N, CA, C and O atoms as CSV, one atom per row, in Angstrom:
chain,resi,resn,atom,element,x,y,z
A,1,MET,N,N,-6.973,10.627,15.809
A,1,MET,CA,C,-7.534,9.368,14.961
A,1,MET,C,C,-8.326,8.343,15.680
A,1,MET,O,O,-7.870,7.338,16.226
A,2,GLY,N,N,-9.833,8.794,15.604
A,2,GLY,CA,C,-10.578,8.186,16.327
A,2,GLY,C,C,-11.660,7.285,15.123
A,2,GLY,O,O,-12.579,6.592,15.560
A,3,GLY,N,N,-11.463,7.381,13.940
A,3,GLY,CA,C,-12.268,6.156,12.955
A,3,GLY,C,C,-12.004,5.090,13.143
A,3,GLY,O,O,-10.859,4.760,13.453
A,4,SER,N,N,-13.041,4.200,13.002
A,4,SER,CA,C,-12.984,2.658,13.113
A,4,SER,C,C,-12.005,2.190,11.618
A,4,SER,O,O,-12.163,2.997,10.702
A,5,THR,N,N,-11.315,1.341,11.386
A,5,THR,CA,C,-10.744,0.976,10.713
A,5,THR,C,C,-11.198,-0.023,9.539
A,5,THR,O,O,-11.415,-1.196,9.842
A,6,VAL,N,N,-11.360,0.432,8.119
A,6,VAL,CA,C,-11.812,-0.842,7.382
A,6,VAL,C,C,-10.572,-0.791,6.496
A,6,VAL,O,O,-9.995,0.213,6.076
A,7,ILE,N,N,-10.228,-2.298,6.261
A,7,ILE,CA,C,-9.222,-2.414,4.920
A,7,ILE,C,C,-9.708,-3.900,4.488
A,7,ILE,O,O,-9.989,-4.961,5.045
A,8,HIS,N,N,-9.634,-3.279,2.951
A,8,HIS,CA,C,-10.186,-4.643,1.878
A,8,HIS,C,C,-9.150,-5.168,1.355
A,8,HIS,O,O,-8.335,-4.413,0.825
A,9,LEU,N,N,-8.979,-6.216,1.366
A,9,LEU,CA,C,-7.410,-6.830,0.348
A,9,LEU,C,C,-8.589,-7.074,-0.770
A,9,LEU,O,O,-9.714,-7.566,-0.681
A,10,LEU,N,N,-7.821,-6.500,-1.893
A,10,LEU,CA,C,-8.336,-7.002,-3.365
A,10,LEU,C,C,-7.768,-8.232,-4.034
A,10,LEU,O,O,-6.588,-8.541,-4.203
A,11,ASN,N,N,-9.166,-9.028,-4.464
A,11,ASN,CA,C,-8.306,-10.127,-5.218
A,11,ASN,C,C,-8.477,-10.303,-6.619
A,11,ASN,O,O,-8.425,-11.413,-7.148
A,12,ASP,N,N,-8.673,-9.277,-7.218
A,12,ASP,CA,C,-8.979,-9.426,-8.536
A,12,ASP,C,C,-7.711,-8.544,-9.406
A,12,ASP,O,O,-7.774,-7.543,-10.119
A,13,LEU,N,N,-6.746,-9.277,-9.051
A,13,LEU,CA,C,-5.532,-8.576,-9.593
A,13,LEU,C,C,-4.547,-9.696,-10.021
A,13,LEU,O,O,-5.040,-10.822,-9.954
A,14,PRO,N,N,-3.278,-9.630,-10.439
A,14,PRO,CA,C,-2.486,-10.551,-10.620
A,14,PRO,C,C,-1.932,-10.852,-9.189
A,14,PRO,O,O,-1.951,-10.112,-8.205
A,15,ARG,N,N,-1.337,-12.371,-9.338
A,15,ARG,CA,C,-0.870,-13.027,-8.167
A,15,ARG,C,C,0.387,-12.149,-7.599
A,15,ARG,O,O,0.628,-12.164,-6.392
A,16,ASN,N,N,0.925,-11.630,-8.215
A,16,ASN,CA,C,2.296,-10.733,-7.884
A,16,ASN,C,C,1.739,-9.246,-7.557
A,16,ASN,O,O,2.608,-8.379,-7.464
A,17,VAL,N,N,0.402,-8.852,-7.372
A,17,VAL,CA,C,0.279,-7.769,-6.862
A,17,VAL,C,C,-0.640,-7.712,-5.934
A,17,VAL,O,O,-1.735,-8.253,-6.089
A,18,ILE,N,N,-0.263,-6.954,-4.697
A,18,ILE,CA,C,-1.199,-6.837,-3.389
A,18,ILE,C,C,-2.082,-5.645,-3.584
A,18,ILE,O,O,-1.532,-4.634,-4.022
A,19,GLY,N,N,-3.108,-5.611,-3.380
A,19,GLY,CA,C,-3.931,-4.717,-3.473
A,19,GLY,C,C,-5.060,-4.483,-2.278
A,19,GLY,O,O,-5.864,-5.351,-1.940
A,20,LEU,N,N,-4.987,-3.336,-1.780
A,20,LEU,CA,C,-5.830,-3.061,-0.557
A,20,LEU,C,C,-6.652,-1.808,-0.564
A,20,LEU,O,O,-6.265,-0.997,-1.406
A,21,GLU,N,N,-7.575,-1.473,0.076
A,21,GLU,CA,C,-8.439,-0.455,0.088
A,21,GLU,C,C,-8.373,-0.142,1.465
A,21,GLU,O,O,-8.573,-1.047,2.276
A,22,ALA,N,N,-8.070,1.237,1.928
A,22,ALA,CA,C,-8.242,1.420,3.424
A,22,ALA,C,C,-9.013,2.695,3.921
A,22,ALA,O,O,-9.217,3.779,3.375
A,23,SER,N,N,-9.266,2.337,4.791
A,23,SER,CA,C,-10.500,3.681,5.339
A,23,SER,C,C,-10.109,3.714,6.820
A,23,SER,O,O,-9.753,2.693,7.410
A,24,GLY,N,N,-10.198,5.118,7.502
A,24,GLY,CA,C,-10.002,5.072,9.226
A,24,GLY,C,C,-8.415,5.274,9.538
A,24,GLY,O,O,-7.635,5.954,8.872
A,25,ALA,N,N,-8.176,4.653,10.506
A,25,ALA,CA,C,-6.722,4.793,11.251
A,25,ALA,C,C,-6.241,3.357,11.011
A,25,ALA,O,O,-6.866,2.522,11.664
A,26,VAL,N,N,-5.300,2.899,10.245
A,26,VAL,CA,C,-4.562,1.440,10.422
A,26,VAL,C,C,-3.992,1.489,11.566
A,26,VAL,O,O,-3.386,2.472,11.992
A,27,THR,N,N,-4.160,0.322,12.209
A,27,THR,CA,C,-3.191,0.206,13.389
A,27,THR,C,C,-2.035,-0.845,13.225
A,27,THR,O,O,-2.081,-1.585,12.243
A,28,SER,N,N,-1.187,-0.938,13.962
A,28,SER,CA,C,-0.200,-2.042,14.018
A,28,SER,C,C,-0.985,-3.302,14.111
A,28,SER,O,O,-0.442,-4.154,13.409
A,29,ASN,N,N,-2.214,-3.821,14.792
A,29,ASN,CA,C,-2.521,-5.016,14.573
A,29,ASN,C,C,-3.173,-5.023,13.310
A,29,ASN,O,O,-3.229,-6.115,12.744
A,30,ASP,N,N,-3.692,-4.009,12.733
A,30,ASP,CA,C,-4.448,-4.283,11.548
A,30,ASP,C,C,-3.211,-4.752,10.366
A,30,ASP,O,O,-3.195,-5.687,9.565
A,31,TYR,N,N,-2.253,-3.705,10.645
A,31,TYR,CA,C,-1.124,-4.233,9.760
A,31,TYR,C,C,-0.384,-5.438,9.650
A,31,TYR,O,O,0.228,-5.764,8.632
A,32,ARG,N,N,-0.454,-6.286,10.992
A,32,ARG,CA,C,0.134,-7.279,11.232
A,32,ARG,C,C,-0.473,-8.319,10.903
A,32,ARG,O,O,0.221,-9.294,10.615
A,33,ASN,N,N,-2.005,-8.442,10.841
A,33,ASN,CA,C,-2.927,-9.410,10.464
A,33,ASN,C,C,-3.581,-9.417,9.505
A,33,ASN,O,O,-4.302,-10.402,9.345
A,34,MET,N,N,-3.595,-8.677,8.805
A,34,MET,CA,C,-4.132,-8.292,7.522
A,34,MET,C,C,-3.153,-8.223,6.438
A,34,MET,O,O,-3.183,-9.014,5.496
A,35,ILE,N,N,-2.196,-7.194,6.566
A,35,ILE,CA,C,-1.259,-6.919,5.634
A,35,ILE,C,C,-0.083,-7.567,5.321
A,35,ILE,O,O,0.371,-7.853,4.212
A,36,VAL,N,N,0.484,-7.823,6.740
A,36,VAL,CA,C,2.003,-8.348,6.594
A,36,VAL,C,C,1.704,-10.082,5.999
A,36,VAL,O,O,2.563,-10.677,5.349
A,37,PRO,N,N,0.566,-10.608,6.306
A,37,PRO,CA,C,0.726,-12.090,5.800
A,37,PRO,C,C,0.556,-12.088,4.259
A,37,PRO,O,O,1.298,-12.781,3.563
A,38,ARG,N,N,-0.574,-11.189,3.638
A,38,ARG,CA,C,-0.219,-11.057,2.439
A,38,ARG,C,C,1.059,-11.037,1.410
A,38,ARG,O,O,1.269,-11.709,0.401
A,39,ILE,N,N,1.920,-9.894,2.123
A,39,ILE,CA,C,2.965,-9.492,1.419
A,39,ILE,C,C,3.935,-10.526,1.638
A,39,ILE,O,O,4.802,-10.632,0.770
A,40,GLU,N,N,3.980,-11.481,2.825
A,40,GLU,CA,C,4.943,-12.459,3.190
A,40,GLU,C,C,4.675,-13.491,2.256
A,40,GLU,O,O,5.678,-14.120,1.920
A,41,GLN,N,N,3.435,-13.896,1.663
A,41,GLN,CA,C,3.080,-14.833,1.239
A,41,GLN,C,C,3.398,-14.547,-0.323
A,41,GLN,O,O,3.715,-15.442,-1.107
A,42,THR,N,N,3.282,-13.279,-0.648
A,42,THR,CA,C,3.478,-12.916,-1.926
A,42,THR,C,C,4.994,-13.015,-2.319
A,42,THR,O,O,5.433,-13.438,-3.389
A,43,GLN,N,N,5.804,-12.482,-1.104
A,43,GLN,CA,C,7.151,-12.452,-1.411
A,43,GLN,C,C,7.751,-13.982,-1.460
A,43,GLN,O,O,8.720,-14.301,-2.150
A,44,HIS,N,N,7.177,-14.673,-0.802
A,44,HIS,CA,C,7.484,-15.953,-1.147
A,44,HIS,C,C,7.405,-17.038,-2.372
A,44,HIS,O,O,8.093,-18.040,-2.570
A,45,GLU,N,N,6.204,-16.419,-3.200
A,45,GLU,CA,C,6.014,-16.955,-4.208
A,45,GLU,C,C,6.674,-16.311,-5.264
A,45,GLU,O,O,7.067,-17.049,-6.168
A,46,PHE,N,N,6.933,-14.865,-5.382
A,46,PHE,CA,C,7.212,-14.230,-6.354
A,46,PHE,C,C,8.616,-13.457,-6.064
A,46,PHE,O,O,8.745,-13.103,-4.892
A,47,GLU,N,N,9.626,-13.157,-6.892
A,47,GLU,CA,C,10.784,-12.587,-6.842
A,47,GLU,C,C,10.326,-11.132,-6.467
A,47,GLU,O,O,10.670,-10.551,-5.438
A,48,LYS,N,N,9.487,-10.613,-7.459
A,48,LYS,CA,C,9.112,-9.086,-7.605
A,48,LYS,C,C,7.804,-8.813,-7.315
A,48,LYS,O,O,6.947,-9.446,-7.932
A,49,ILE,N,N,7.484,-8.023,-6.527
A,49,ILE,CA,C,6.034,-7.717,-6.215
A,49,ILE,C,C,5.625,-6.442,-6.189
A,49,ILE,O,O,6.475,-5.606,-5.883
A,50,ARG,N,N,4.548,-6.084,-6.431
A,50,ARG,CA,C,3.826,-4.850,-6.576
A,50,ARG,C,C,2.708,-4.836,-5.584
A,50,ARG,O,O,2.266,-5.830,-5.007
A,51,MET,N,N,2.252,-3.458,-5.431
A,51,MET,CA,C,1.454,-3.259,-4.528
A,51,MET,C,C,0.420,-2.028,-5.211
A,51,MET,O,O,0.970,-1.019,-5.653
A,52,LEU,N,N,-0.821,-2.128,-5.268
A,52,LEU,CA,C,-1.745,-0.993,-4.934
A,52,LEU,C,C,-2.488,-0.663,-3.839
A,52,LEU,O,O,-3.274,-1.429,-3.282
A,53,CYS,N,N,-2.233,0.581,-3.484
A,53,CYS,CA,C,-2.830,1.081,-2.299
A,53,CYS,C,C,-3.883,2.126,-2.456
A,53,CYS,O,O,-3.597,3.110,-3.138
A,54,ILE,N,N,-5.156,2.031,-1.870
A,54,ILE,CA,C,-6.353,2.883,-2.193
A,54,ILE,C,C,-6.931,3.426,-1.114
A,54,ILE,O,O,-7.805,2.840,-0.475
A,55,PHE,N,N,-6.374,4.882,-0.755
A,55,PHE,CA,C,-6.851,5.570,0.564
A,55,PHE,C,C,-8.205,6.152,0.212
A,55,PHE,O,O,-8.218,6.831,-0.814
A,56,ASP,N,N,-9.184,6.034,0.775
A,56,ASP,CA,C,-10.488,6.799,0.700
A,56,ASP,C,C,-10.336,8.147,1.514
A,56,ASP,O,O,-9.361,8.449,2.203
A,57,GLU,N,N,-11.608,8.988,1.286
A,57,GLU,CA,C,-11.174,10.349,1.982
A,57,GLU,C,C,-11.622,10.198,3.658
A,57,GLU,O,O,-11.595,11.167,4.417
A,58,GLU,N,N,-11.978,9.001,4.030
A,58,GLU,CA,C,-12.168,8.896,5.321
A,58,GLU,C,C,-10.792,8.485,5.761
A,58,GLU,O,O,-10.689,8.519,6.987
A,59,PHE,N,N,-9.868,8.164,5.228
A,59,PHE,CA,C,-8.666,7.444,5.430
A,59,PHE,C,C,-7.750,8.441,6.623
A,59,PHE,O,O,-7.490,9.616,6.365
A,60,GLU,N,N,-7.457,7.987,7.522
A,60,GLU,CA,C,-7.069,9.039,8.694
A,60,GLU,C,C,-5.106,8.723,8.878
A,60,GLU,O,O,-4.291,9.440,9.458
A,61,GLY,N,N,-4.920,7.683,8.295
A,61,GLY,CA,C,-3.438,7.396,8.472
A,61,GLY,C,C,-3.360,6.219,8.999
A,61,GLY,O,O,-4.289,5.470,9.302
A,62,PHE,N,N,-1.818,5.996,9.149
A,62,PHE,CA,C,-1.420,4.766,9.976
A,62,PHE,C,C,-0.891,5.426,11.410
A,62,PHE,O,O,-0.192,6.423,11.590
A,63,THR,N,N,-1.452,4.549,12.313
A,63,THR,CA,C,-0.751,4.744,13.713
A,63,THR,C,C,0.528,4.864,13.611
A,63,THR,O,O,1.128,4.620,12.564
A,64,PRO,N,N,1.193,5.325,14.888
A,64,PRO,CA,C,2.885,4.863,14.820
A,64,PRO,C,C,3.421,3.519,14.699
A,64,PRO,O,O,4.475,3.155,14.176
A,65,GLY,N,N,2.659,2.953,15.180
A,65,GLY,CA,C,2.827,1.384,15.146
A,65,GLY,C,C,2.814,0.638,13.900
A,65,GLY,O,O,3.615,-0.153,13.400
A,66,ALA,N,N,1.663,1.112,13.523
A,66,ALA,CA,C,1.410,0.771,11.882
A,66,ALA,C,C,2.526,1.246,11.381
A,66,ALA,O,O,3.321,0.350,11.097
A,67,ALA,N,N,2.875,2.265,11.173
A,67,ALA,CA,C,4.162,3.088,10.511
A,67,ALA,C,C,5.332,2.243,10.511
A,67,ALA,O,O,6.067,1.832,9.614
A,68,TRP,N,N,5.295,2.060,12.061
A,68,TRP,CA,C,6.836,1.035,12.421
A,68,TRP,C,C,6.592,-0.174,11.518
A,68,TRP,O,O,7.327,-0.457,10.572
A,69,GLU,N,N,5.614,-0.796,11.842
A,69,GLU,CA,C,5.561,-2.218,10.960
A,69,GLU,C,C,5.736,-2.228,9.521
A,69,GLU,O,O,6.220,-3.113,8.816
A,70,ASP,N,N,5.180,-0.902,9.149
A,70,ASP,CA,C,5.519,-0.941,7.734
A,70,ASP,C,C,6.669,-0.604,7.037
A,70,ASP,O,O,6.981,-0.908,5.886
A,71,SER,N,N,7.319,0.118,7.936
A,71,SER,CA,C,8.888,0.394,7.441
A,71,SER,C,C,9.752,-0.625,7.750
A,71,SER,O,O,10.871,-0.604,7.239
A,72,LYS,N,N,9.347,-1.780,8.715
A,72,LYS,CA,C,10.454,-2.886,9.088
A,72,LYS,C,C,9.918,-3.700,7.852
A,72,LYS,O,O,10.880,-4.160,7.237
A,73,LEU,N,N,8.706,-4.039,7.273
A,73,LEU,CA,C,8.671,-4.947,6.200
A,73,LEU,C,C,9.213,-4.255,4.943
A,73,LEU,O,O,9.806,-4.949,4.117
A,74,ALA,N,N,9.083,-3.171,4.771
A,74,ALA,CA,C,9.396,-2.560,3.395
A,74,ALA,C,C,10.962,-2.905,3.047
A,74,ALA,O,O,11.366,-3.308,1.956
A,75,PHE,N,N,11.667,-2.684,4.089
A,75,PHE,CA,C,13.139,-2.828,4.252
A,75,PHE,C,C,13.636,-4.295,4.347
A,75,PHE,O,O,14.719,-4.646,3.880
A,76,LYS,N,N,12.790,-5.115,4.973
A,76,LYS,CA,C,12.963,-6.616,5.167
A,76,LYS,C,C,13.615,-7.377,3.660
A,76,LYS,O,O,14.669,-8.011,3.714
A,77,ARG,N,N,13.021,-7.253,2.659
A,77,ARG,CA,C,13.385,-7.615,1.242
A,77,ARG,C,C,13.239,-6.643,0.461
A,77,ARG,O,O,12.214,-6.638,-0.220
A,78,PRO,N,N,14.194,-5.544,0.318
A,78,PRO,CA,C,13.957,-4.218,-0.578
A,78,PRO,C,C,13.692,-4.500,-1.981
A,78,PRO,O,O,12.851,-3.979,-2.714
A,79,SER,N,N,14.747,-5.621,-2.296
A,79,SER,CA,C,15.015,-5.750,-3.702
A,79,SER,C,C,13.537,-6.123,-4.175
A,79,SER,O,O,13.214,-5.393,-5.112
A,80,SER,N,N,12.504,-7.062,-3.808
A,80,SER,CA,C,11.557,-7.611,-3.962
A,80,SER,C,C,10.308,-6.291,-4.515
A,80,SER,O,O,9.270,-6.548,-5.125
A,81,TRP,N,N,10.723,-5.062,-4.146
A,81,TRP,CA,C,9.464,-4.198,-4.123
A,81,TRP,C,C,9.893,-3.905,-5.503
A,81,TRP,O,O,11.091,-3.703,-5.706
A,82,GLU,N,N,8.859,-3.851,-6.691
A,82,GLU,CA,C,9.084,-3.356,-8.106
A,82,GLU,C,C,8.256,-2.183,-8.537
A,82,GLU,O,O,8.678,-1.344,-9.333
A,83,ARG,N,N,6.904,-2.143,-7.914
A,83,ARG,CA,C,6.210,-1.143,-8.260
A,83,ARG,C,C,5.240,-0.784,-7.004
A,83,ARG,O,O,4.991,-1.672,-6.189
A,84,ILE,N,N,4.818,0.220,-6.886
A,84,ILE,CA,C,3.703,0.731,-5.764
A,84,ILE,C,C,2.779,1.633,-6.350
A,84,ILE,O,O,3.436,2.633,-6.640
A,85,ALA,N,N,1.776,1.772,-6.623
A,85,ALA,CA,C,0.751,2.520,-6.970
A,85,ALA,C,C,0.032,3.188,-5.807
A,85,ALA,O,O,-0.628,2.343,-5.202
A,86,ILE,N,N,-0.075,4.396,-5.281
A,86,ILE,CA,C,-0.962,4.854,-4.122
A,86,ILE,C,C,-1.875,5.729,-5.183
A,86,ILE,O,O,-1.442,6.405,-6.116
A,87,VAL,N,N,-3.453,5.510,-4.739
A,87,VAL,CA,C,-4.412,6.061,-5.190
A,87,VAL,C,C,-5.004,6.994,-4.151
A,87,VAL,O,O,-5.188,6.314,-3.142
A,88,SER,N,N,-5.395,8.285,-3.940
A,88,SER,CA,C,-6.094,9.152,-3.213
A,88,SER,C,C,-6.086,10.537,-3.532
A,88,SER,O,O,-5.335,11.026,-4.376
A,89,ASP,N,N,-6.868,11.134,-2.901
A,89,ASP,CA,C,-7.352,12.451,-3.302
A,89,ASP,C,C,-6.995,13.376,-1.912
A,89,ASP,O,O,-7.306,14.566,-1.975
A,90,LYS,N,N,-6.407,12.918,-0.763
A,90,LYS,CA,C,-6.119,13.620,0.477
A,90,LYS,C,C,-4.962,14.134,0.315
A,90,LYS,O,O,-4.000,13.466,-0.063
A,91,GLU,N,N,-4.909,15.431,0.588
A,91,GLU,CA,C,-3.528,16.014,0.502
A,91,GLU,C,C,-2.441,15.522,1.375
A,91,GLU,O,O,-1.246,15.662,1.114
A,92,SER,N,N,-2.885,14.978,2.352
A,92,SER,CA,C,-1.832,14.504,3.299
A,92,SER,C,C,-0.966,13.062,2.563
A,92,SER,O,O,0.249,12.883,2.477
A,93,ILE,N,N,-1.826,12.388,2.214
A,93,ILE,CA,C,-1.219,11.223,1.412
A,93,ILE,C,C,-0.368,11.738,0.151
A,93,ILE,O,O,0.824,11.468,0.003
A,94,ARG,N,N,-0.977,12.358,-0.563
A,94,ARG,CA,C,-0.275,13.122,-1.601
A,94,ARG,C,C,1.133,13.643,-1.204
A,94,ARG,O,O,2.172,13.353,-1.797
A,95,GLN,N,N,1.027,14.443,-0.132
A,95,GLN,CA,C,2.119,15.050,-0.036
A,95,GLN,C,C,3.442,14.038,0.779
A,95,GLN,O,O,4.668,14.057,0.671
A,96,ALA,N,N,2.637,13.332,1.476
A,96,ALA,CA,C,3.912,12.272,2.038
A,96,ALA,C,C,4.137,11.369,0.978
A,96,ALA,O,O,5.211,10.795,1.156
A,97,THR,N,N,3.507,10.972,-0.152
A,97,THR,CA,C,4.321,10.225,-1.168
A,97,THR,C,C,5.127,11.087,-1.952
A,97,THR,O,O,6.135,10.628,-2.490
A,98,MET,N,N,4.824,12.236,-2.081
A,98,MET,CA,C,5.764,13.262,-2.711
A,98,MET,C,C,6.884,13.392,-2.083
A,98,MET,O,O,7.910,13.276,-2.753
A,99,LEU,N,N,6.995,13.677,-0.584
A,99,LEU,CA,C,8.030,13.779,0.239
A,99,LEU,C,C,8.949,12.363,0.359
A,99,LEU,O,O,10.156,12.333,0.119
A,100,PHE,N,N,8.235,11.332,0.729
A,100,PHE,CA,C,8.809,10.191,1.121
A,100,PHE,C,C,9.182,9.167,0.097
A,100,PHE,O,O,10.064,8.311,0.168
A,101,GLY,N,N,8.247,9.450,-0.974
A,101,GLY,CA,C,8.247,8.298,-2.041
A,101,GLY,C,C,9.703,7.803,-2.431
A,101,GLY,O,O,9.727,6.577,-2.540
A,102,TRP,N,N,11.087,8.498,-2.704
A,102,TRP,CA,C,11.988,8.020,-2.863
A,102,TRP,C,C,12.690,7.267,-1.898
A,102,TRP,O,O,13.692,6.604,-2.168
A,103,MET,N,N,12.119,7.367,-0.637
A,103,MET,CA,C,12.954,6.250,0.064
A,103,MET,C,C,12.231,4.563,0.008
A,103,MET,O,O,12.812,3.625,0.555
A,104,VAL,N,N,11.111,4.412,-0.617
A,104,VAL,CA,C,10.622,3.360,-0.639
A,104,VAL,C,C,11.315,2.572,-1.738
A,104,VAL,O,O,11.717,3.042,-2.802
A,105,PRO,N,N,11.397,1.358,-1.350
A,105,PRO,CA,C,11.948,0.639,-2.354
A,105,PRO,C,C,11.044,0.180,-3.820
A,105,PRO,O,O,9.864,-0.167,-3.759
A,106,GLY,N,N,11.583,0.228,-4.707
A,106,GLY,CA,C,10.896,0.266,-5.929
A,106,GLY,C,C,10.399,1.551,-6.429
A,106,GLY,O,O,10.707,2.664,-6.002
A,107,GLU,N,N,9.480,1.224,-7.520
A,107,GLU,CA,C,8.909,2.380,-8.393
A,107,GLU,C,C,7.615,2.907,-7.562
A,107,GLU,O,O,6.820,2.067,-7.141
A,108,VAL,N,N,7.406,4.238,-7.332
A,108,VAL,CA,C,6.207,4.671,-6.632
A,108,VAL,C,C,5.255,5.634,-7.369
A,108,VAL,O,O,5.742,6.765,-7.372
A,109,LYS,N,N,4.334,5.585,-7.851
A,109,LYS,CA,C,3.596,6.593,-8.692
A,109,LYS,C,C,2.163,6.834,-7.893
A,109,LYS,O,O,1.595,5.886,-7.351
A,110,LEU,N,N,1.604,8.225,-7.862
A,110,LEU,CA,C,0.794,8.512,-7.369
A,110,LEU,C,C,-0.494,8.877,-8.289
A,110,LEU,O,O,-0.372,9.693,-9.202
A,111,PHE,N,N,-1.634,8.293,-8.035
A,111,PHE,CA,C,-2.723,8.456,-8.964
A,111,PHE,C,C,-4.008,9.097,-7.957
A,111,PHE,O,O,-4.306,8.705,-6.828
A,112,PRO,N,N,-4.698,10.281,-8.808
A,112,PRO,CA,C,-5.779,10.857,-7.970
A,112,PRO,C,C,-6.771,9.568,-8.093
A,112,PRO,O,O,-6.558,8.635,-8.867
A,113,SER,N,N,-7.962,9.665,-7.151
A,113,SER,CA,C,-8.759,8.356,-6.909
A,113,SER,C,C,-9.711,8.570,-8.608
A,113,SER,O,O,-9.972,7.495,-9.147
A,114,ALA,N,N,-10.016,9.403,-9.103
A,114,ALA,CA,C,-10.405,9.394,-10.160
A,114,ALA,C,C,-9.756,8.259,-11.483
A,114,ALA,O,O,-10.265,7.690,-12.449
A,115,GLU,N,N,-8.615,8.320,-10.986
A,115,GLU,CA,C,-7.581,7.303,-12.025
A,115,GLU,C,C,-7.312,6.019,-11.414
A,115,GLU,O,O,-6.278,5.459,-11.778
A,116,ALA,N,N,-8.061,5.429,-10.531
A,116,ALA,CA,C,-8.002,3.976,-9.776
A,116,ALA,C,C,-7.925,3.132,-10.968
A,116,ALA,O,O,-6.855,2.527,-11.034
A,117,ASP,N,N,-8.734,2.909,-11.926
A,117,ASP,CA,C,-8.397,2.140,-12.936
A,117,ASP,C,C,-7.006,2.170,-13.500
A,117,ASP,O,O,-6.431,1.082,-13.526
A,118,GLU,N,N,-6.336,3.256,-13.974
A,118,GLU,CA,C,-5.211,3.433,-14.544
A,118,GLU,C,C,-4.190,3.159,-13.542
A,118,GLU,O,O,-3.326,2.386,-13.956
A,119,ALA,N,N,-4.023,3.600,-12.241
A,119,ALA,CA,C,-3.560,2.808,-11.314
A,119,ALA,C,C,-3.268,1.294,-11.493
A,119,ALA,O,O,-2.184,0.711,-11.449
A,120,THR,N,N,-4.402,0.854,-11.685
A,120,THR,CA,C,-4.569,-0.520,-11.370
A,120,THR,C,C,-3.826,-1.161,-12.658
A,120,THR,O,O,-3.073,-2.120,-12.494
A,121,ARG,N,N,-3.999,-0.738,-13.646
A,121,ARG,CA,C,-3.667,-0.866,-14.991
A,121,ARG,C,C,-2.082,-0.950,-15.248
A,121,ARG,O,O,-1.467,-1.767,-15.933
A,122,TRP,N,N,-1.501,0.369,-14.336
A,122,TRP,CA,C,-0.068,0.421,-14.445
A,122,TRP,C,C,0.798,-0.595,-13.496
A,122,TRP,O,O,1.891,-1.132,-13.672
A,123,VAL,N,N,-0.124,-0.634,-12.441
A,123,VAL,CA,C,0.975,-1.593,-11.158
A,123,VAL,C,C,0.753,-2.924,-11.689
A,123,VAL,O,O,1.474,-3.756,-11.138
A,124,SER,N,N,-0.225,-3.520,-12.827
A,124,SER,CA,C,-0.374,-4.919,-13.225
A,124,SER,C,C,0.204,-5.247,-14.507
A,124,SER,O,O,0.090,-6.329,-15.083
A,125,ALA,N,N,0.926,-4.081,-14.969
A,125,ALA,CA,C,1.525,-4.310,-16.438
A,125,ALA,C,C,2.646,-5.125,-16.314
A,125,ALA,O,O,3.266,-5.302,-15.266
A,126,ALA,N,N,2.932,-5.687,-17.543
A,126,ALA,CA,C,4.105,-6.767,-17.580
A,126,ALA,C,C,5.274,-5.779,-17.731
A,126,ALA,O,O,6.430,-6.197,-17.803
């Protein structure tokens, strides 16, 4: 995992939906400094939250530290997770979602990159 990380938090979503686009390798520092504060703020404001994750072709994955941070956060308040949309054409992301999606709290749905708009509609729908 040698690429640089680029994470963009998406703001054009309902307030109970956390959106992010990621490229490169997400580290524990990236996760703690960018993603955790947004999730904690949203959990504080809403009983049920949702997440839209868009991973581009340059996405290399989560470092072990970031994966650990993710698992700690997912199970801190598991009942707050309502829906998670994963958007990616990367086979590794698609396989991981199919293998481990059942372990993630809430409903998880996988979308190809061409259906990013549909993923946004699904995760945002009342």
